[in-house]
NULO-345758 format. One record per residue (C-alpha): residue number from 1; chain; x, y, z. Coordinates in Angstrom, 3 decimals, m for minus. Layout:
! residues N
<pt k="NUM" c="A" xx="X" yy="Y" zz="Z"/>
...
***
This chain:
! residues 88
<pt k="1" c="A" xx="m1.181" yy="m20.429" zz="18.527"/>
<pt k="2" c="A" xx="m0.343" yy="m21.629" zz="15.017"/>
<pt k="3" c="A" xx="m3.652" yy="m20.405" zz="13.564"/>
<pt k="4" c="A" xx="m3.177" yy="m16.941" zz="15.017"/>
<pt k="5" c="A" xx="0.387" yy="m16.727" zz="13.720"/>
<pt k="6" c="A" xx="m0.779" yy="m17.804" zz="10.265"/>
<pt k="7" c="A" xx="m3.531" yy="m15.189" zz="10.279"/>
<pt k="8" c="A" xx="m1.090" yy="m12.527" zz="11.444"/>
<pt k="9" c="A" xx="1.362" yy="m13.513" zz="8.701"/>
<pt k="10" c="A" xx="m1.404" yy="m13.271" zz="6.086"/>
<pt k="11" c="A" xx="m2.451" yy="m9.848" zz="7.390"/>
<pt k="12" c="A" xx="1.128" yy="m8.568" zz="7.193"/>
<pt k="13" c="A" xx="1.489" yy="m9.965" zz="3.683"/>
<pt k="14" c="A" xx="m1.703" yy="m8.227" zz="2.519"/>
<pt k="15" c="A" xx="m0.523" yy="m5.001" zz="4.154"/>
<pt k="16" c="A" xx="2.786" yy="m5.233" zz="2.307"/>
<pt k="17" c="A" xx="1.049" yy="m5.997" zz="m0.996"/>
<pt k="18" c="A" xx="m1.141" yy="m2.936" zz="m0.594"/>
<pt k="19" c="A" xx="1.468" yy="m0.441" zz="0.578"/>
<pt k="20" c="A" xx="4.667" yy="m1.294" zz="m1.292"/>
<pt k="21" c="A" xx="3.426" yy="m0.326" zz="m4.796"/>
<pt k="22" c="A" xx="2.064" yy="3.005" zz="m3.542"/>
<pt k="23" c="A" xx="5.241" yy="3.790" zz="m1.624"/>
<pt k="24" c="A" xx="7.414" yy="2.806" zz="m4.576"/>
<pt k="25" c="A" xx="5.481" yy="5.065" zz="m6.961"/>
<pt k="26" c="A" xx="5.614" yy="7.976" zz="m4.499"/>
<pt k="27" c="A" xx="9.363" yy="7.486" zz="m4.070"/>
<pt k="28" c="A" xx="10.033" yy="7.335" zz="m7.807"/>
<pt k="29" c="A" xx="7.911" yy="10.400" zz="m8.538"/>
<pt k="30" c="A" xx="9.568" yy="12.264" zz="m5.668"/>
<pt k="31" c="A" xx="13.024" yy="11.413" zz="m6.992"/>
<pt k="32" c="A" xx="12.143" yy="12.516" zz="m10.529"/>
<pt k="33" c="A" xx="10.689" yy="15.793" zz="m9.254"/>
<pt k="34" c="A" xx="13.778" yy="16.379" zz="m7.091"/>
<pt k="35" c="A" xx="16.069" yy="15.868" zz="m10.077"/>
<pt k="36" c="A" xx="13.968" yy="18.232" zz="m12.182"/>
<pt k="37" c="A" xx="13.997" yy="20.825" zz="m9.408"/>
<pt k="38" c="A" xx="17.753" yy="20.542" zz="m9.069"/>
<pt k="39" c="A" xx="18.223" yy="20.875" zz="m12.813"/>
<pt k="40" c="A" xx="15.932" yy="23.885" zz="m13.179"/>
<pt k="41" c="A" xx="16.655" yy="25.425" zz="m9.753"/>
<pt k="42" c="A" xx="12.933" yy="25.870" zz="m9.089"/>
<pt k="43" c="A" xx="12.310" yy="25.325" zz="m5.370"/>
<pt k="44" c="A" xx="8.519" yy="25.579" zz="m5.191"/>
<pt k="45" c="A" xx="7.020" yy="23.386" zz="m2.448"/>
<pt k="46" c="A" xx="3.735" yy="22.757" zz="m4.244"/>
<pt k="47" c="A" xx="5.672" yy="21.419" zz="m7.207"/>
<pt k="48" c="A" xx="6.953" yy="18.556" zz="m5.073"/>
<pt k="49" c="A" xx="3.602" yy="17.688" zz="m3.503"/>
<pt k="50" c="A" xx="1.186" yy="17.783" zz="m6.436"/>
<pt k="51" c="A" xx="2.844" yy="15.126" zz="m8.666"/>
<pt k="52" c="A" xx="3.162" yy="12.747" zz="m5.713"/>
<pt k="53" c="A" xx="m0.481" yy="13.224" zz="m4.733"/>
<pt k="54" c="A" xx="m1.608" yy="12.628" zz="m8.313"/>
<pt k="55" c="A" xx="0.625" yy="9.562" zz="m8.720"/>
<pt k="56" c="A" xx="m0.511" yy="8.029" zz="m5.429"/>
<pt k="57" c="A" xx="m4.151" yy="8.748" zz="m6.270"/>
<pt k="58" c="A" xx="m3.791" yy="7.171" zz="m9.700"/>
<pt k="59" c="A" xx="m2.035" yy="4.135" zz="m8.230"/>
<pt k="60" c="A" xx="m4.753" yy="3.726" zz="m5.618"/>
<pt k="61" c="A" xx="m7.436" yy="4.035" zz="m8.294"/>
<pt k="62" c="A" xx="m5.763" yy="1.480" zz="m10.563"/>
<pt k="63" c="A" xx="m5.003" yy="m1.084" zz="m7.843"/>
<pt k="64" c="A" xx="m8.061" yy="m0.374" zz="m5.689"/>
<pt k="65" c="A" xx="m10.035" yy="m3.346" zz="m6.920"/>
<pt k="66" c="A" xx="m7.116" yy="m5.690" zz="m6.254"/>
<pt k="67" c="A" xx="m6.637" yy="m4.217" zz="m2.776"/>
<pt k="68" c="A" xx="m10.304" yy="m4.504" zz="m1.920"/>
<pt k="69" c="A" xx="m10.379" yy="m8.113" zz="m3.122"/>
<pt k="70" c="A" xx="m7.287" yy="m8.943" zz="m1.047"/>
<pt k="71" c="A" xx="m8.820" yy="m7.360" zz="2.064"/>
<pt k="72" c="A" xx="m12.118" yy="m9.158" zz="1.487"/>
<pt k="73" c="A" xx="m10.326" yy="m12.495" zz="1.101"/>
<pt k="74" c="A" xx="m8.373" yy="m11.857" zz="4.307"/>
<pt k="75" c="A" xx="m11.609" yy="m11.051" zz="6.143"/>
<pt k="76" c="A" xx="m13.242" yy="m14.252" zz="4.890"/>
<pt k="77" c="A" xx="m10.215" yy="m16.279" zz="5.996"/>
<pt k="78" c="A" xx="m10.219" yy="m14.587" zz="9.406"/>
<pt k="79" c="A" xx="m13.902" yy="m15.317" zz="9.933"/>
<pt k="80" c="A" xx="m13.424" yy="m18.913" zz="8.809"/>
<pt k="81" c="A" xx="m10.544" yy="m19.349" zz="11.277"/>
<pt k="82" c="A" xx="m12.475" yy="m18.052" zz="14.312"/>
<pt k="83" c="A" xx="m13.399" yy="m21.544" zz="15.588"/>
<pt k="84" c="A" xx="m9.761" yy="m22.689" zz="15.441"/>
<pt k="85" c="A" xx="m8.623" yy="m19.477" zz="17.122"/>
<pt k="86" c="A" xx="m11.123" yy="m19.841" zz="19.964"/>
<pt k="87" c="A" xx="m10.198" yy="m23.499" zz="20.601"/>
<pt k="88" c="A" xx="m6.546" yy="m22.593" zz="20.801"/>
***
């Protein structure tokens, strides 16, 4: 069961590496927009969504190659570990 636990740990680590930067950027942009809305008293709903969508899209575009490489490496490791996983 050690091989499976190691593979699961690696999968969770890759998931965290891919999601934390995007979530952090979305949170920061959301906080900045909220402060600007509070300061200007503009309560338009599209104003809150559009900057977050653009920031998340830009982050995904910039880190997409890294994310794809990390997922590909995880897949190669998973395929390489299949014999150990089947044996137990």
